[in-house]
C-alpha positions in Angstrom: 11.1 -13.3 4.0 12.6 -10.4 2.1 15.6 -8.4 3.3 17.1 -5.5 1.5 20.5 -4.6 3.0 22.2 -1.3 2.2 20.9 -1.5 -1.4 22.4 1.0 -3.9 21.6 1.3 -7.6 23.4 3.7 -9.9 22.8 4.5 -13.6 25.3 5.9 -16.0 23.7 8.8 -18.0 25.9 10.7 -20.5 29.0 9.5 -18.7 27.8 10.6 -15.3 26.7 8.4 -12.3 23.1 9.0 -11.4 22.0 7.4 -8.1 18.5 5.8 -8.2 18.6 4.0 -4.8 20.7 5.1 -1.9 21.2 2.8 1.1 17.8 1.0 1.2 17.3 -1.1 4.3 14.1 -2.9 5.3 12.6 -6.3 5.9 9.3 -7.7 4.6 7.7 -10.4 6.7 6.3 -13.6 5.3 2.6 -13.4 4.4 2.2 -9.6 4.8 1.1 -7.0 2.2 3.9 -4.4 2.1 3.5 -1.1 0.3 6.1 1.2 -1.2 4.8 4.7 -2.0 6.6 7.5 -3.7 6.3 10.2 -6.3 7.3 9.7 -9.9 11.1 9.4 -10.1 11.5 8.6 -6.4 13.0 5.2 -7.2 10.1 2.9 -6.3 10.0 1.0 -9.7 13.7 0.5 -9.6 13.4 -0.8 -6.0 10.7 -3.4 -6.7 12.6 -4.6 -9.8 15.7 -5.1 -7.7 13.8 -7.6 -5.5 13.7 -10.1 -8.4 16.9 -8.7 -9.9 15.3 -7.5 -13.1 17.5 -4.6 -12.1 20.7 -5.7 -10.6 21.8 -3.5 -7.7 25.1 -1.7 -7.8 25.8 -2.9 -4.3 24.0 -4.4 -1.3 22.1 -7.6 -0.6 18.7 -8.9 -1.7 17.8 -11.8 0.4 14.5 -13.7 -0.4 13.5 -16.7 1.7 17.0 -16.9 3.1 18.8 -16.8 -0.3 21.0 -13.8 -1.4 19.9 -13.4 -5.0 22.9 -11.2 -5.8 25.3 -14.1 -5.3 23.5 -16.5 -7.7 24.6 -17.4 -11.2 22.1 -17.0 -14.1 20.7 -20.6 -13.9 20.1 -20.5 -10.1 18.7 -17.0 -10.3 16.2 -18.1 -12.9 15.1 -20.9 -10.6 14.6 -18.5 -7.7 12.6 -16.1 -9.9 9.9 -18.8 -10.3 9.2 -18.2 -6.7 8.6 -14.5 -7.4 5.5 -13.6 -9.5 5.1 -10.1 -10.9 2.2 -8.0 -12.3 2.6 -4.8 -14.2 0.8 -1.5 -14.8 0.1 -2.2 -18.5 -0.7 -5.9 -18.1 2.0 -7.2 -20.6 -0.2 -9.9 -22.0 0.4 -11.8 -25.3 -2.2 -10.2 -27.6 -2.3 -13.2 -30.0 -2.9 -15.7 -27.3 -6.1 -16.5 -25.5 -6.7 -15.8 -21.8 -6.0 -19.5 -21.0 -2.8 -19.5 -23.1 -1.6 -16.4 -21.4 -2.0 -18.0 -18.0 -0.4 -21.2 -19.2 2.6 -19.5 -20.7 5.0 -19.8 -17.7 3.9 -23.4 -17.2 4.7 -24.3 -20.8 8.1 -22.7 -20.4 8.7 -24.9 -17.4 7.6 -27.9 -19.6 4.8 -29.0 -17.3 2.6 -31.9 -18.5 -0.5 -30.8 -20.5 -3.0 -32.3 -17.9 -1.3 -30.4 -15.1 -1.3 -27.1 -17.2 -5.0 -27.5 -17.9 -5.9 -28.2 -14.3 -3.8 -25.2 -13.0 -5.2 -22.8 -15.6 -8.8 -23.7 -14.7 -8.0 -23.3 -11.0 -6.4 -19.9 -11.5 -9.1 -18.5 -13.8 -11.7 -19.5 -11.2 -9.6 -17.8 -8.4 -9.5 -14.5 -10.3 -13.2 -14.7 -11.5 -12.5 -15.4 -15.2 -13.6 -19.0 -15.5 -15.9 -18.1 -18.4 -13.3 -16.1 -20.3 -10.6 -18.6 -21.1 -11.1 -18.6 -24.9 -11.2 -14.9 -25.2 -8.3 -12.7 -26.4 -6.9 -9.7 -24.5 -8.5 -7.2 -26.9 -12.0 -8.5 -25.8 -11.3 -7.8 -22.2 -11.7 -4.7 -20.0 -8.7 -3.2 -18.2 -9.7 -4.9 -14.9 -10.1 -8.3 -16.6 -6.7 -7.9 -18.3 -5.1 -7.3 -14.9 -6.9 -10.3 -13.5 -5.3 -12.4 -16.3 -1.9 -10.9 -15.3 -2.5 -11.9 -11.7 -3.4 -15.4 -12.7 -0.4 -15.7 -14.9 1.9 -14.4 -12.1 0.5 -17.1 -9.7 0.9 -20.0 -12.2 4.3 -21.1 -10.7 3.0 -21.1 -7.1 5.3 -18.2 -6.1 6.0 -17.3 -2.5 6.1 -13.6 -3.4 3.9 -11.4 -5.6 5.4 -8.1 -6.8 2.9 -5.5 -8.0 4.4 -2.7 -10.2 1.7 0.1 -10.1 -0.8 -2.7 -10.8 -3.9 -0.3 -10.4 -2.5 2.9 -11.9 -4.2 2.3 -15.3 -7.6 1.5 -13.8 -10.6 3.5 -12.8 -11.4 3.8 -9.1 -14.1 1.2 -9.0 -12.0 -1.3 -10.9 -9.0 -0.4 -8.7 -11.0 -1.4 -5.6 -12.0 -4.7 -7.1 -8.4 -5.6 -8.0 -7.3 -4.6 -4.5 -10.0 -6.8 -3.0 -8.7 -9.7 -5.2 -5.1 -9.2 -4.0 -6.2 -9.1 -0.4 -8.2 -12.3 -1.0 -5.2 -14.0 -2.6 -3.0 -13.0 0.2 -5.4 -14.5 2.8 -6.1 -17.7 0.8 -2.6 -18.5 -0.3 -0.5 -16.9 2.4 1.5 -15.3 -0.3 3.7 -12.2 0.5 2.6 -9.2 -1.6 4.8 -6.2 -2.3 3.3 -3.4 -4.2 4.4 0.1 -5.3 2.1 3.0 -5.9 1.7 6.7 -5.8 -1.8 6.5 -4.3 -2.3 6.6 -0.5 -5.8 5.1 -1.0 -4.1 1.9 -2.3 -1.8 1.7 0.7 -4.6 2.4 3.2 -6.9 -0.2 1.7 -4.8 -3.4 1.8 -1.3 -2.9 3.2 0.0 -4.0 6.6 3.1 -1.9 6.5 4.5 0.8 4.2 7.8 2.4 3.3 7.9 5.9 1.9 10.6 6.5 -0.7 11.9 10.0 -1.7 15.0 10.7 -3.7 16.1 7.1 -3.7 15.9 6.8 0.2 13.4 5.4 2.6 12.3 8.5 4.5 9.6 6.8 6.7 8.3 3.3 7.3 6.1 1.4 9.7 2.6 0.1 10.2 0.2 1.8 7.8 -2.1 3.0 10.6 0.9 4.6 12.4 2.3 6.3 9.3 -1.1 7.4 8.1 -2.3 8.9 11.4 1.1 10.3 12.5 3.1 11.2 9.4 6.5 12.5 10.2 8.2 13.3 6.9 6.9 16.1 4.5 6.6 13.6 1.7 4.5 11.3 3.8 2.2 14.2 4.8 1.7 15.0 1.2 0.4 11.5 0.5 -1.8 11.5 3.6 -3.4 14.7 2.4 -4.6 12.8 -0.7 -7.2 11.2 1.5 -7.4 13.4 4.6 -9.4 16.5 3.4 -6.6 18.7 4.7 -7.5 21.7 2.5 -11.1 21.7 3.9 -9.7 21.4 7.4 -7.4 24.4 7.0 -10.3 26.4 5.8 -12.5 25.4 8.7 -9.7 26.2 11.2 -9.1 29.6 9.6 -12.8 30.4 9.8 -13.1 29.6 13.5 -10.0 31.5 14.3 -11.4 34.6 12.6 -14.6 34.2 14.5 -12.9 34.4 17.9 -10.8 32.6 20.5 -11.3 28.8 20.3 -9.4 25.7 21.1 -9.3 23.2 18.2 -8.2 19.6 18.6 -8.0 16.5 16.4 -9.2 13.3 18.1 -8.2 9.9 16.7 -10.2 6.7 17.4 -8.9 3.2 16.7 -10.6 -0.1 16.6 -13.8 -0.5 18.7 -13.3 3.0 20.1 -14.5 4.3 16.7 -18.1 3.2 17.5 -18.3 4.2 21.1 -19.7 7.6 22.4 -16.5 8.5 24.2 -16.6 12.2 23.0 -20.2 12.8 24.0 -19.7 11.2 27.5 -16.5 13.3 28.1 -18.1 16.5 27.1 -21.0 15.7 29.5 -18.6 15.0 32.3 -16.6 18.2 31.9 -19.5 20.4 30.9 -17.7 21.6 27.8 -19.6 22.9 24.7 -18.1 21.7 21.4 -18.6 21.9 17.7 -17.4 19.3 15.2 -15.6 21.0 12.3 -14.7 17.8 10.4 -15.0 14.1 10.8 -14.5 10.8 9.1 -14.9 7.1 9.8 -13.2 4.6 7.6 -11.1 1.4 7.7 -7.4 0.8 7.2 -7.3 -2.7 5.9 -9.1 -4.5 8.7 -8.9 -1.8 11.4 -11.7 0.8 11.8 -10.6 4.3 12.6 -12.1 7.7 13.0 -10.9 11.3 13.2 -12.8 14.3 14.4 -11.6 17.9 14.4 -13.5 19.6 17.3 -13.7 23.2 18.4 -13.9 23.5 22.3 -15.6 26.5 23.8 -14.9 27.9 27.2 -11.9 28.6 29.4 -8.4 27.2 29.0 -8.6 25.1 32.2 -11.8 23.4 31.1 -10.4 22.7 27.6 -7.2 21.2 29.2 -9.4 19.1 31.5 -11.4 17.8 28.6 -8.2 16.9 26.7 -6.8 15.1 29.7 -10.0 13.0 30.1 -10.0 12.1 26.4 -6.4 10.9 26.6 -7.1 8.9 29.8 -9.8 7.1 27.9 -7.3 6.0 25.4 -7.8 8.5 22.6 -5.1 10.2 20.6 -5.6 14.0 20.9 -3.6 16.6 19.0 -4.0 20.3 19.8 -4.2 22.2 16.5 -4.9 25.6 17.9 -5.1 27.0 21.5 -7.4 29.9 22.2 
């Protein structure tokens, strides 16, 4: 659906070339929700704006639905941009226009008939839950409602792709969750490909299928969210995972147990239906191992349940090794944090 091939973007600042993107390569599949996460200044906003050529790359290809946008003239590029909707962090609504007129704006630019515009606006306002707010003005809306108007407007041209530029960064946590739920619902109902950038791992974990981590203008790690989240490889990725993984509390617990005496400490990861099965209890019964749970969590990554337990094993090395082997044979991911 979307292919970025050896993408580079440079800026000239005070007569010097400053690279913003350096050799970006990845593919986004049709109908998936793809996240791009990075710190401020990492290049993620530049990257997402290169997808619809609001920022023209210095070199490389941007292929959307089989068409290389970098080779199009202005007229053809404008036509292709109608297939790419975009929502923004600060909403970008017309303050002097009603909610309905904001949603209708791209349809009026495309010179659609009034009856078609009215039908489409009513349909989109119902989709985003604002069917009773069409005659209001942006100043009368909450932040979450403004973003819903922005989403409806971005969908007015029936795009194949929806770009989300820090779409939840200006919202409180509860409103963020409602907007993420709406985006997930739109993705499922319309089959639209969603690309979002964020600096919050919670956003990625909640709705994305795959993720790319950008640092210093380069993609330093990418893959399925569940793989990147549970097995982060790059230091930047580990920083983001720590936002939602209680790593500080874990380090404190491990340090406490080490100070108390010799212990083997392991992290066990459960995926899917394993999460709700008593595999740990049965294994400890079988091996006769005493254990203490230092930290645990059960959550969901989009539609996949997962759990992680940090467990202290008591007893001899051989029994601890036997316990770890049995857990692994039963399909669990086991990481040894500290041997006794």
